[in-house]
Each structure stands twice: as structure tokens, then as C-alpha cells.
N, CA, C, O and the ligand as a Tripos MOL2 file, in Angstrom:
@<TRIPOS>MOLECULE
protein
  285   283    72     0     0
PROTEIN
NO_CHARGES

@<TRIPOS>ATOM
      1 N          83.2260   96.0590  128.3300 N.3       1 MET1
      2 CA         82.6730   95.6600  127.0330 C.3       1 MET1
      3 C          83.3810   94.4020  126.5370 C.2       1 MET1
      4 O          84.6090   94.3290  126.5580 O.2       1 MET1
      5 N          82.6320   93.4450  126.1060 N.am      2 ALA2
      6 CA         83.1980   92.1870  125.6270 C.3       2 ALA2
      7 C          84.0000   92.4050  124.3510 C.2       2 ALA2
      8 O          83.6690   93.2590  123.5280 O.2       2 ALA2
      9 N          85.0300   91.6370  124.2080 N.am      3 LYS3
     10 CA         85.8540   91.7240  123.0020 C.3       3 LYS3
     11 C          85.1260   91.0790  121.8350 C.2       3 LYS3
     12 O          84.7040   89.9250  121.9100 O.2       3 LYS3
     13 N          84.9860   91.8270  120.7720 N.am      4 SER4
     14 CA         84.3820   91.2380  119.5820 C.3       4 SER4
     15 C          85.4630   91.0770  118.5220 C.2       4 SER4
     16 O          86.4430   91.8210  118.4830 O.2       4 SER4
     17 N          85.2600   90.1060  117.6850 N.am      5 ARG5
     18 CA         86.2410   89.8830  116.6260 C.3       5 ARG5
     19 C          86.1110   90.9810  115.5970 C.2       5 ARG5
     20 O          85.0280   91.2340  115.0690 O.2       5 ARG5
     21 N          87.1890   91.6090  115.3270 N.am      6 GLY6
     22 CA         87.1470   92.6630  114.3310 C.3       6 GLY6
     23 C          88.5530   93.1030  114.0080 C.2       6 GLY6
     24 O          89.5300   92.5680  114.5330 O.2       6 GLY6
     25 N          88.6390   94.0750  113.1440 N.am      7 TYR7
     26 CA         89.9520   94.5890  112.7970 C.3       7 TYR7
     27 C          90.3570   95.6810  113.7760 C.2       7 TYR7
     28 O          89.5070   96.3400  114.3750 O.2       7 TYR7
     29 N          91.6310   95.8600  113.9290 N.am      8 THR8
     30 CA         92.1200   96.9700  114.7430 C.3       8 THR8
     31 C          91.9300   98.2620  113.9540 C.2       8 THR8
     32 O          91.6980   98.2420  112.7450 O.2       8 THR8
     33 N          92.0340   99.3740  114.6580 N.am      9 ALA9
     34 CA         91.8790  100.6750  114.0040 C.3       9 ALA9
     35 C          92.8930  100.8250  112.8690 C.2       9 ALA9
     36 O          92.5970  101.3880  111.8160 O.2       9 ALA9
     37 N          94.0940  100.3050  113.1160 N.am     10 GLN10
     38 CA         95.1510  100.4010  112.1080 C.3      10 GLN10
     39 C          94.8180   99.5740  110.8630 C.2      10 GLN10
     40 O          95.0250  100.0150  109.7320 O.2      10 GLN10
     41 N          94.3020   98.3780  111.0970 N.am     11 GLN11
     42 CA         93.9210   97.5150  109.9750 C.3      11 GLN11
     43 C          92.7740   98.1330  109.1800 C.2      11 GLN11
     44 O          92.7490   98.0780  107.9510 O.2      11 GLN11
     45 N          91.8230   98.7250  109.9100 N.am     12 LYS12
     46 CA         90.6930   99.3730  109.2370 C.3      12 LYS12
     47 C          91.1790  100.5160  108.3620 C.2      12 LYS12
     48 O          90.7470  100.6620  107.2190 O.2      12 LYS12
     49 N          92.0800  101.3250  108.9050 N.am     13 GLN13
     50 CA         92.5920  102.4680  108.1630 C.3      13 GLN13
     51 C          93.3130  102.0130  106.9020 C.2      13 GLN13
     52 O          93.1900  102.6240  105.8410 O.2      13 GLN13
     53 N          94.0670  100.9290  107.0390 N.am     14 HIS14
     54 CA         94.7810  100.3840  105.8920 C.3      14 HIS14
     55 C          93.8010   99.9130  104.8160 C.2      14 HIS14
     56 O          94.0060  100.1690  103.6290 O.2      14 HIS14
     57 N          92.7440   99.2300  105.2330 N.am     15 LEU15
     58 CA         91.7540   98.7270  104.2850 C.3      15 LEU15
     59 C          91.0220   99.8730  103.5940 C.2      15 LEU15
     60 O          90.7910   99.8390  102.3860 O.2      15 LEU15
     61 N          90.6590  100.8930  104.3830 N.am     16 VAL16
     62 CA         89.9520  102.0460  103.8130 C.3      16 VAL16
     63 C          90.8370  102.7570  102.7930 C.2      16 VAL16
     64 O          90.3750  103.1270  101.7130 O.2      16 VAL16
     65 N          92.1060  102.9450  103.1400 N.am     17 ASN17
     66 CA         93.0430  103.5870  102.2120 C.3      17 ASN17
     67 C          93.1860  102.7770  100.9280 C.2      17 ASN17
     68 O          93.1800  103.3310   99.8290 O.2      17 ASN17
     69 N          93.3150  101.4680  101.0780 N.am     18 SER18
     70 CA         93.4580  100.5920   99.9190 C.3      18 SER18
     71 C          92.2080  100.6460   99.0480 C.2      18 SER18
     72 O          92.2810  100.6110   97.8190 O.2      18 SER18
     73 N          91.0590  100.7310   99.7190 N.am     19 PHE19
     74 CA         89.7900  100.8080   98.9950 C.3      19 PHE19
     75 C          89.7550  102.0590   98.1190 C.2      19 PHE19
     76 O          89.4140  101.9850   96.9380 O.2      19 PHE19
     77 N          90.1050  103.1960   98.6920 N.am     20 TYR20
     78 CA         90.0670  104.4530   97.9440 C.3      20 TYR20
     79 C          91.1150  104.4800   96.8420 C.2      20 TYR20
     80 O          90.9210  105.1270   95.8120 O.2      20 TYR20
     81 N          92.2160  103.7840   97.0540 N.am     21 GLU21
     82 CA         93.2690  103.7250   96.0410 C.3      21 GLU21
     83 C          92.9990  102.6270   95.0230 C.2      21 GLU21
     84 O          93.8000  102.3760   94.1230 O.2      21 GLU21
     85 N          91.8350  101.9690   95.1910 N.am     22 GLN22
     86 CA         91.3870  100.9120   94.2890 C.3      22 GLN22
     87 C          92.4130   99.7970   94.1620 C.2      22 GLN22
     88 O          92.6220   99.2390   93.0850 O.2      22 GLN22
     89 N          93.0410   99.4880   95.2750 N.am     23 LYS23
     90 CA         93.9670   98.3620   95.3060 C.3      23 LYS23
     91 C          93.1810   97.0910   95.5940 C.2      23 LYS23
     92 O          92.0250   97.1340   96.0150 O.2      23 LYS23
     93 N          93.8270   95.9720   95.3610 N.am     24 THR24
     94 CA         93.2250   94.7020   95.7180 C.3      24 THR24
     95 C          93.1220   94.6070   97.2380 C.2      24 THR24
     96 O          94.1050   94.8310   97.9450 O.2      24 THR24
     97 N          91.9430   94.2800   97.7360 N.am     25 LEU25
     98 CA         91.7280   94.2450   99.1760 C.3      25 LEU25
     99 C          91.8760   92.8260   99.7040 C.2      25 LEU25
    100 O          91.1430   91.9160   99.3170 O.2      25 LEU25
    101 N          92.8320   92.6670  100.5870 N.am     26 THR26
    102 CA         93.0250   91.3740  101.2210 C.3      26 THR26
    103 C          92.8770   91.5250  102.7240 C.2      26 THR26
    104 O          93.1700   92.5840  103.2790 O.2      26 THR26
    105 N          92.4260   90.4750  103.3790 N.am     27 CYS27
    106 CA         92.2560   90.4850  104.8230 C.3      27 CYS27
    107 C          93.6250   90.5640  105.4910 C.2      27 CYS27
    108 O          94.5050   89.7540  105.1970 O.2      27 CYS27
    109 N          93.8110   91.5330  106.3880 N.am     28 PRO28
    110 CA         95.1080   91.6740  107.0660 C.3      28 PRO28
    111 C          95.4380   90.4670  107.9480 C.2      28 PRO28
    112 O          96.6040   90.2180  108.2540 O.2      28 PRO28
    113 N          94.4200   89.7300  108.3500 N.am     29 GLU29
    114 CA         94.6330   88.5760  109.2180 C.3      29 GLU29
    115 C          94.9240   87.3150  108.4200 C.2      29 GLU29
    116 O          95.7850   86.5170  108.7890 O.2      29 GLU29
    117 N          94.1920   87.1450  107.3140 N.am     30 CYS30
    118 CA         94.2590   85.8810  106.5660 C.3      30 CYS30
    119 C          95.0170   86.0080  105.2490 C.2      30 CYS30
    120 O          95.4020   85.0020  104.6520 O.2      30 CYS30
    121 N          95.2310   87.2430  104.7960 N.am     31 ASP31
    122 CA         95.9230   87.4790  103.5420 C.3      31 ASP31
    123 C          95.2270   86.8290  102.3550 C.2      31 ASP31
    124 O          95.8790   86.3010  101.4540 O.2      31 ASP31
    125 N          93.8970   86.8700  102.3640 N.am     32 ILE32
    126 CA         93.1430   86.3880  101.2110 C.3      32 ILE32
    127 C          92.1870   87.4730  100.7400 C.2      32 ILE32
    128 O          91.8680   88.4070  101.4760 O.2      32 ILE32
    129 N          91.7450   87.3310   99.5160 N.am     33 LEU33
    130 CA         90.8770   88.3250   98.8900 C.3      33 LEU33
    131 C          89.5520   88.4670   99.6390 C.2      33 LEU33
    132 O          88.9240   87.4730  100.0040 O.2      33 LEU33
    133 N          89.1370   89.7100   99.8630 N.am     34 MET34
    134 CA         87.8880   89.9590  100.5720 C.3      34 MET34
    135 C          86.7260   90.0950   99.6020 C.2      34 MET34
    136 O          86.9020   90.5170   98.4590 O.2      34 MET34
    137 N          85.5250   89.7300  100.0730 N.am     35 ASP35
    138 CA         84.3110   89.8870   99.2800 C.3      35 ASP35
    139 C          83.8100   91.3240   99.4010 C.2      35 ASP35
    140 O          83.9300   91.9470  100.4550 O.2      35 ASP35
    141 N          83.2490   91.8410   98.3080 N.am     36 HIS36
    142 CA         82.6770   93.1820   98.2940 C.3      36 HIS36
    143 C          81.1690   93.0800   98.1400 C.2      36 HIS36
    144 O          80.6690   92.3120   97.3190 O.2      36 HIS36
    145 N          80.4600   93.8480   98.9230 N.am     37 LEU37
    146 CA         79.0190   93.9360   98.7330 C.3      37 LEU37
    147 C          78.6390   95.4050   98.7480 C.2      37 LEU37
    148 O          78.8380   96.1030   99.7420 O.2      37 LEU37
    149 N          78.0930   95.8630   97.6370 N.am     38 HIS38
    150 CA         77.6860   97.2640   97.5630 C.3      38 HIS38
    151 C          76.3650   97.4600   98.3010 C.2      38 HIS38
    152 O          75.3980   96.7320   98.0750 O.2      38 HIS38
    153 N          76.3410   98.4430   99.1750 N.am     39 ILE39
    154 CA         75.1150   98.7570   99.9100 C.3      39 ILE39
    155 C          74.5720  100.0670   99.3710 C.2      39 ILE39
    156 O          75.1570  101.1220   99.6150 O.2      39 ILE39
    157 N          73.4620  100.0210   98.6410 N.am     40 PRO40
    158 CA         72.9310  101.2700   98.0880 C.3      40 PRO40
    159 C          72.3500  102.1540   99.1840 C.2      40 PRO40
    160 O          71.9340  101.6590  100.2320 O.2      40 PRO40
    161 N          72.3210  103.4660   98.9420 N.am     41 PRO41
    162 CA         71.7450  104.3730   99.9340 C.3      41 PRO41
    163 C          70.2670  104.0850  100.1340 C.2      41 PRO41
    164 O          69.5710  103.6940   99.1980 O.2      41 PRO41
    165 N          69.8010  104.2760  101.3310 N.am     42 ARG42
    166 CA         68.3880  104.0600  101.6180 C.3      42 ARG42
    167 C          67.6270  105.3560  101.4250 C.2      42 ARG42
    168 O          68.0180  106.4050  101.9350 O.2      42 ARG42
    169 N          66.5380  105.2700  100.6830 N.am     43 SER43
    170 CA         65.7690  106.4810  100.3860 C.3      43 SER43
    171 C          65.0510  107.0180  101.6190 C.2      43 SER43
    172 O          64.7190  108.2010  101.6900 O.2      43 SER43
    173 N          64.8140  106.1290  102.5950 N.am     44 ASP44
    174 CA         64.0880  106.5740  103.7940 C.3      44 ASP44
    175 C          65.0130  107.1470  104.8620 C.2      44 ASP44
    176 O          64.5570  107.7230  105.8500 O.2      44 ASP44
    177 N          66.3230  106.9820  104.6520 N.am     45 VAL45
    178 CA         67.2750  107.5540  105.6110 C.3      45 VAL45
    179 C          68.2500  108.4280  104.8320 C.2      45 VAL45
    180 O          69.1970  107.9360  104.2190 O.2      45 VAL45
    181 N          68.0060  109.7000  104.8690 N.am     46 ALA46
    182 CA         68.7150  110.6330  103.9890 C.3      46 ALA46
    183 C          70.2200  110.6680  104.2200 C.2      46 ALA46
    184 O          70.9930  110.8850  103.2870 O.2      46 ALA46
    185 N          70.6370  110.4510  105.4780 N.am     47 TYR47
    186 CA         72.0550  110.6120  105.7640 C.3      47 TYR47
    187 C          72.8920  109.3850  105.4260 C.2      47 TYR47
    188 O          74.1210  109.4270  105.4830 O.2      47 TYR47
    189 N          72.2200  108.2920  105.0750 N.am     48 VAL48
    190 CA         72.9620  107.0890  104.7080 C.3      48 VAL48
    191 C          73.3850  107.1850  103.2490 C.2      48 VAL48
    192 O          72.5630  107.3520  102.3480 O.2      48 VAL48
    193 N          74.6940  107.0740  103.0450 N.am     49 ARG49
    194 CA         75.2270  107.2190  101.6980 C.3      49 ARG49
    195 C          75.6950  105.8750  101.1620 C.2      49 ARG49
    196 O          75.5650  104.8380  101.8120 O.2      49 ARG49
    197 N          76.2390  105.9300   99.9600 N.am     50 ASP50
    198 CA         76.7840  104.7340   99.3360 C.3      50 ASP50
    199 C          77.8530  104.1100  100.2140 C.2      50 ASP50
    200 O          78.7660  104.7940  100.6770 O.2      50 ASP50
    201 N          77.7390  102.8350  100.4370 N.am     51 ARG51
    202 CA         78.7390  102.1550  101.2590 C.3      51 ARG51
    203 C          79.0840  100.8140  100.6300 C.2      51 ARG51
    204 O          78.3320  100.2840   99.8120 O.2      51 ARG51
    205 N          80.2070  100.2860  101.0140 N.am     52 THR52
    206 CA         80.5970   98.9530  100.5860 C.3      52 THR52
    207 C          80.9210   98.1240  101.8190 C.2      52 THR52
    208 O          81.6750   98.5500  102.6940 O.2      52 THR52
    209 N          80.3430   96.9460  101.8710 N.am     53 LEU53
    210 CA         80.6250   96.0230  102.9680 C.3      53 LEU53
    211 C          81.7150   95.0570  102.5100 C.2      53 LEU53
    212 O          81.5430   94.3230  101.5370 O.2      53 LEU53
    213 N          82.8200   95.0700  103.2170 N.am     54 LEU54
    214 CA         83.9170   94.1520  102.9210 C.3      54 LEU54
    215 C          83.8510   93.0020  103.9170 C.2      54 LEU54
    216 O          83.7780   93.2160  105.1270 O.2      54 LEU54
    217 N          83.8780   91.8030  103.4030 N.am     55 THR55
    218 CA         83.8200   90.6320  104.2790 C.3      55 THR55
    219 C          84.9460   89.6790  103.9440 C.2      55 THR55
    220 O          85.1910   89.3780  102.7760 O.2      55 THR55
    221 N          85.6320   89.2030  104.9750 N.am     56 CYS56
    222 CA         86.6350   88.1790  104.7570 C.3      56 CYS56
    223 C          85.9380   86.8240  104.7770 C.2      56 CYS56
    224 O          85.2990   86.4830  105.7720 O.2      56 CYS56
    225 N          86.0430   86.0490  103.7100 N.am     57 PRO57
    226 CA         85.3620   84.7560  103.6540 C.3      57 PRO57
    227 C          85.9590   83.7280  104.6040 C.2      57 PRO57
    228 O          85.3540   82.6850  104.8480 O.2      57 PRO57
    229 N          87.1240   84.0100  105.1340 N.am     58 SER58
    230 CA         87.7710   83.0590  106.0300 C.3      58 SER58
    231 C          87.4350   83.3340  107.4930 C.2      58 SER58
    232 O          86.8780   82.4710  108.1710 O.2      58 SER58
    233 N          87.7690   84.5310  107.9890 N.am     59 CYS59
    234 CA         87.5570   84.8240  109.4160 C.3      59 CYS59
    235 C          86.2340   85.5340  109.6610 C.2      59 CYS59
    236 O          85.8450   85.7440  110.8100 O.2      59 CYS59
    237 N          85.5370   85.9070  108.5870 N.am     60 GLN60
    238 CA         84.2170   86.5450  108.6880 C.3      60 GLN60
    239 C          84.2580   87.9350  109.2980 C.2      60 GLN60
    240 O          83.2170   88.4760  109.6700 O.2      60 GLN60
    241 N          85.4290   88.5140  109.4050 N.am     61 ARG61
    242 CA         85.4700   89.8970  109.8640 C.3      61 ARG61
    243 C          84.8800   90.7780  108.7710 C.2      61 ARG61
    244 O          85.0070   90.4740  107.5850 O.2      61 ARG61
    245 N          84.2400   91.8620  109.1710 N.am     62 THR62
    246 CA         83.6280   92.7570  108.1950 C.3      62 THR62
    247 C          84.0700   94.1880  108.4450 C.2      62 THR62
    248 O          84.4680   94.5550  109.5510 O.2      62 THR62
    249 N          83.9920   94.9700  107.4070 N.am     63 LEU63
    250 CA         84.2780   96.3960  107.5180 C.3      63 LEU63
    251 C          83.3950   97.1290  106.5220 C.2      63 LEU63
    252 O          83.3430   96.7740  105.3450 O.2      63 LEU63
    253 N          82.7020   98.1550  107.0030 N.am     64 ILE64
    254 CA         81.8790   98.9690  106.1110 C.3      64 ILE64
    255 C          82.6460  100.2300  105.7610 C.2      64 ILE64
    256 O          83.0960  100.9670  106.6390 O.2      64 ILE64
    257 N          82.7870  100.4670  104.4600 N.am     65 VAL65
    258 CA         83.4720  101.6720  103.9940 C.3      65 VAL65
    259 C          82.4310  102.6370  103.4400 C.2      65 VAL65
    260 O          81.6930  102.3150  102.5090 O.2      65 VAL65
    261 N          82.3890  103.8110  104.0260 N.am     66 ASP66
    262 CA         81.5070  104.8680  103.5500 C.3      66 ASP66
    263 C          82.2130  105.6060  102.4160 C.2      66 ASP66
    264 O          83.2840  106.1790  102.6140 O.2      66 ASP66
    265 N          81.6130  105.5900  101.2320 N.am     67 HIS67
    266 CA         82.2710  106.1970  100.0740 C.3      67 HIS67
    267 C          82.5370  107.6860  100.2750 C.2      67 HIS67
    268 O          83.4450  108.2490   99.6630 O.2      67 HIS67
    269 N          81.7510  108.3130  101.1240 N.am     68 ALA68
    270 CA         81.8840  109.7590  101.3460 C.3      68 ALA68
    271 C          82.9850  110.0940  102.3370 C.2      68 ALA68
    272 O          83.2510  111.2680  102.5930 O.2      68 ALA68
    273 N          83.6270  109.0770  102.8990 N.am     69 GLN69
    274 CA         84.7220  109.3130  103.8350 C.3      69 GLN69
    275 C          85.9350  109.8830  103.1250 C.2      69 GLN69
    276 O          86.8250  110.4650  103.7460 O.2      69 GLN69
    277 N          85.9540  109.7040  101.8090 N.am     70 ARG70
    278 CA         87.1070  110.1230  101.0200 C.3      70 ARG70
    279 C          87.4930  111.5570  101.3340 C.2      70 ARG70
    280 O          86.6290  112.4280  101.4380 O.2      70 ARG70
    281 N          88.7310  111.7950  101.4790 N.am     71 ASP71
    282 CA         89.4220  113.0350  101.8150 C.3      71 ASP71
    283 C          89.4410  113.2390  103.3120 C.2      71 ASP71
    284 O          89.9820  114.2350  103.7920 O.2      71 ASP71
    285 ZN         90.2960   87.1810  107.4420 Zn       72 ZN72
@<TRIPOS>BOND
     1     1     2 1
     2     2     3 1
     3     3     4 2
     4     3     5 am
     5     5     6 1
     6     6     7 1
     7     7     8 2
     8     7     9 am
     9     9    10 1
    10    10    11 1
    11    11    12 2
    12    11    13 am
    13    13    14 1
    14    14    15 1
    15    15    16 2
    16    15    17 am
    17    17    18 1
    18    18    19 1
    19    19    20 2
    20    19    21 am
    21    21    22 1
    22    22    23 1
    23    23    24 2
    24    23    25 am
    25    25    26 1
    26    26    27 1
    27    27    28 2
    28    27    29 am
    29    29    30 1
    30    30    31 1
    31    31    32 2
    32    31    33 am
    33    33    34 1
    34    34    35 1
    35    35    36 2
    36    35    37 am
    37    37    38 1
    38    38    39 1
    39    39    40 2
    40    39    41 am
    41    41    42 1
    42    42    43 1
    43    43    44 2
    44    43    45 am
    45    45    46 1
    46    46    47 1
    47    47    48 2
    48    47    49 am
    49    49    50 1
    50    50    51 1
    51    51    52 2
    52    51    53 am
    53    53    54 1
    54    54    55 1
    55    55    56 2
    56    55    57 am
    57    57    58 1
    58    58    59 1
    59    59    60 2
    60    59    61 am
    61    61    62 1
    62    62    63 1
    63    63    64 2
    64    63    65 am
    65    65    66 1
    66    66    67 1
    67    67    68 2
    68    67    69 am
    69    69    70 1
    70    70    71 1
    71    71    72 2
    72    71    73 am
    73    73    74 1
    74    74    75 1
    75    75    76 2
    76    75    77 am
    77    77    78 1
    78    78    79 1
    79    79    80 2
    80    79    81 am
    81    81    82 1
    82    82    83 1
    83    83    84 2
    84    83    85 am
    85    85    86 1
    86    86    87 1
    87    87    88 2
    88    87    89 am
    89    89    90 1
    90    90    91 1
    91    91    92 2
    92    91    93 am
    93    93    94 1
    94    94    95 1
    95    95    96 2
    96    95    97 am
    97    97    98 1
    98    98    99 1
    99    99   100 2
   100    99   101 am
   101   101   102 1
   102   102   103 1
   103   103   104 2
   104   103   105 am
   105   105   106 1
   106   106   107 1
   107   107   108 2
   108   107   109 am
   109   109   110 1
   110   110   111 1
   111   111   112 2
   112   111   113 am
   113   113   114 1
   114   114   115 1
   115   115   116 2
   116   115   117 am
   117   117   118 1
   118   118   119 1
   119   119   120 2
   120   119   121 am
   121   121   122 1
   122   122   123 1
   123   123   124 2
   124   123   125 am
   125   125   126 1
   126   126   127 1
   127   127   128 2
   128   127   129 am
   129   129   130 1
   130   130   131 1
   131   131   132 2
   132   131   133 am
   133   133   134 1
   134   134   135 1
   135   135   136 2
   136   135   137 am
   137   137   138 1
   138   138   139 1
   139   139   140 2
   140   139   141 am
   141   141   142 1
   142   142   143 1
   143   143   144 2
   144   143   145 am
   145   145   146 1
   146   146   147 1
   147   147   148 2
   148   147   149 am
   149   149   150 1
   150   150   151 1
   151   151   152 2
   152   151   153 am
   153   153   154 1
   154   154   155 1
   155   155   156 2
   156   155   157 am
   157   157   158 1
   158   158   159 1
   159   159   160 2
   160   159   161 am
   161   161   162 1
   162   162   163 1
   163   163   164 2
   164   163   165 am
   165   165   166 1
   166   166   167 1
   167   167   168 2
   168   167   169 am
   169   169   170 1
   170   170   171 1
   171   171   172 2
   172   171   173 am
   173   173   174 1
   174   174   175 1
   175   175   176 2
   176   175   177 am
   177   177   178 1
   178   178   179 1
   179   179   180 2
   180   179   181 am
   181   181   182 1
   182   182   183 1
   183   183   184 2
   184   183   185 am
   185   185   186 1
   186   186   187 1
   187   187   188 2
   188   187   189 am
   189   189   190 1
   190   190   191 1
   191   191   192 2
   192   191   193 am
   193   193   194 1
   194   194   195 1
   195   195   196 2
   196   195   197 am
   197   197   198 1
   198   198   199 1
   199   199   200 2
   200   199   201 am
   201   201   202 1
   202   202   203 1
   203   203   204 2
   204   203   205 am
   205   205   206 1
   206   206   207 1
   207   207   208 2
   208   207   209 am
   209   209   210 1
   210   210   211 1
   211   211   212 2
   212   211   213 am
   213   213   214 1
   214   214   215 1
   215   215   216 2
   216   215   217 am
   217   217   218 1
   218   218   219 1
   219   219   220 2
   220   219   221 am
   221   221   222 1
   222   222   223 1
   223   223   224 2
   224   223   225 am
   225   225   226 1
   226   226   227 1
   227   227   228 2
   228   227   229 am
   229   229   230 1
   230   230   231 1
   231   231   232 2
   232   231   233 am
   233   233   234 1
   234   234   235 1
   235   235   236 2
   236   235   237 am
   237   237   238 1
   238   238   239 1
   239   239   240 2
   240   239   241 am
   241   241   242 1
   242   242   243 1
   243   243   244 2
   244   243   245 am
   245   245   246 1
   246   246   247 1
   247   247   248 2
   248   247   249 am
   249   249   250 1
   250   250   251 1
   251   251   252 2
   252   251   253 am
   253   253   254 1
   254   254   255 1
   255   255   256 2
   256   255   257 am
   257   257   258 1
   258   258   259 1
   259   259   260 2
   260   259   261 am
   261   261   262 1
   262   262   263 1
   263   263   264 2
   264   263   265 am
   265   265   266 1
   266   266   267 1
   267   267   268 2
   268   267   269 am
   269   269   270 1
   270   270   271 1
   271   271   272 2
   272   271   273 am
   273   273   274 1
   274   274   275 1
   275   275   276 2
   276   275   277 am
   277   277   278 1
   278   278   279 1
   279   279   280 2
   280   279   281 am
   281   281   282 1
   282   282   283 1
   283   283   284 2
@<TRIPOS>SUBSTRUCTURE
     1 MET1         2 RESIDUE 1 A MET
     2 ALA2         6 RESIDUE 1 A ALA
     3 LYS3        10 RESIDUE 1 A LYS
     4 SER4        14 RESIDUE 1 A SER
     5 ARG5        18 RESIDUE 1 A ARG
     6 GLY6        22 RESIDUE 1 A GLY
     7 TYR7        26 RESIDUE 1 A TYR
     8 THR8        30 RESIDUE 1 A THR
     9 ALA9        34 RESIDUE 1 A ALA
    10 GLN10       38 RESIDUE 1 A GLN
    11 GLN11       42 RESIDUE 1 A GLN
    12 LYS12       46 RESIDUE 1 A LYS
    13 GLN13       50 RESIDUE 1 A GLN
    14 HIS14       54 RESIDUE 1 A HIS
    15 LEU15       58 RESIDUE 1 A LEU
    16 VAL16       62 RESIDUE 1 A VAL
    17 ASN17       66 RESIDUE 1 A ASN
    18 SER18       70 RESIDUE 1 A SER
    19 PHE19       74 RESIDUE 1 A PHE
    20 TYR20       78 RESIDUE 1 A TYR
    21 GLU21       82 RESIDUE 1 A GLU
    22 GLN22       86 RESIDUE 1 A GLN
    23 LYS23       90 RESIDUE 1 A LYS
    24 THR24       94 RESIDUE 1 A THR
    25 LEU25       98 RESIDUE 1 A LEU
    26 THR26      102 RESIDUE 1 A THR
    27 CYS27      106 RESIDUE 1 A CYS
    28 PRO28      110 RESIDUE 1 A PRO
    29 GLU29      114 RESIDUE 1 A GLU
    30 CYS30      118 RESIDUE 1 A CYS
    31 ASP31      122 RESIDUE 1 A ASP
    32 ILE32      126 RESIDUE 1 A ILE
    33 LEU33      130 RESIDUE 1 A LEU
    34 MET34      134 RESIDUE 1 A MET
    35 ASP35      138 RESIDUE 1 A ASP
    36 HIS36      142 RESIDUE 1 A HIS
    37 LEU37      146 RESIDUE 1 A LEU
    38 HIS38      150 RESIDUE 1 A HIS
    39 ILE39      154 RESIDUE 1 A ILE
    40 PRO40      158 RESIDUE 1 A PRO
    41 PRO41      162 RESIDUE 1 A PRO
    42 ARG42      166 RESIDUE 1 A ARG
    43 SER43      170 RESIDUE 1 A SER
    44 ASP44      174 RESIDUE 1 A ASP
    45 VAL45      178 RESIDUE 1 A VAL
    46 ALA46      182 RESIDUE 1 A ALA
    47 TYR47      186 RESIDUE 1 A TYR
    48 VAL48      190 RESIDUE 1 A VAL
    49 ARG49      194 RESIDUE 1 A ARG
    50 ASP50      198 RESIDUE 1 A ASP
    51 ARG51      202 RESIDUE 1 A ARG
    52 THR52      206 RESIDUE 1 A THR
    53 LEU53      210 RESIDUE 1 A LEU
    54 LEU54      214 RESIDUE 1 A LEU
    55 THR55      218 RESIDUE 1 A THR
    56 CYS56      222 RESIDUE 1 A CYS
    57 PRO57      226 RESIDUE 1 A PRO
    58 SER58      230 RESIDUE 1 A SER
    59 CYS59      234 RESIDUE 1 A CYS
    60 GLN60      238 RESIDUE 1 A GLN
    61 ARG61      242 RESIDUE 1 A ARG
    62 THR62      246 RESIDUE 1 A THR
    63 LEU63      250 RESIDUE 1 A LEU
    64 ILE64      254 RESIDUE 1 A ILE
    65 VAL65      258 RESIDUE 1 A VAL
    66 ASP66      262 RESIDUE 1 A ASP
    67 HIS67      266 RESIDUE 1 A HIS
    68 ALA68      270 RESIDUE 1 A ALA
    69 GLN69      274 RESIDUE 1 A GLN
    70 ARG70      278 RESIDUE 1 A ARG
    71 ASP71      282 RESIDUE 1 A ASP
    72 ZN72       285 GROUP 0 **** ****
């Protein structure tokens, strides 16, 4: 499988934890503030819940946080 640009599992976990703790989210690679985009649930796909797309404006890495992941 080709290497794609993304965060490591550890970086993702850190971002998800920070998100739930409502801390300021910064890109672990660039150390700058990340953009938030709220993704509303789709009515045609019942299992899709509220999510937030985090995007780093510098390196363009993204991470989707499922709000229901909490706990
Ligand atoms: Zn970045």
C-alpha cells in the first residue's frame, strides 16, 4: 500500500483527546491552529453521526472526529 500523507495513530489519538477536552487544536506537524468543519449527520445514512473534519491549513492533513467516539 502506498504511503499517504497523514497523521500517525499517536498523533490522531492526541488530536481526538484534545478535541474532547475542548483544547485548542494545533497540527502536530506544523504547530499551527487547525480548521474545523462540522459535518452534519446524513439523513439517508442512519449510522453516520455528527462529525468534525479537522484540517491543517499548512500541510493539508485531515482528521475526522466522530463525536460519538467519546468514552
Ligand atoms: Zn500541518
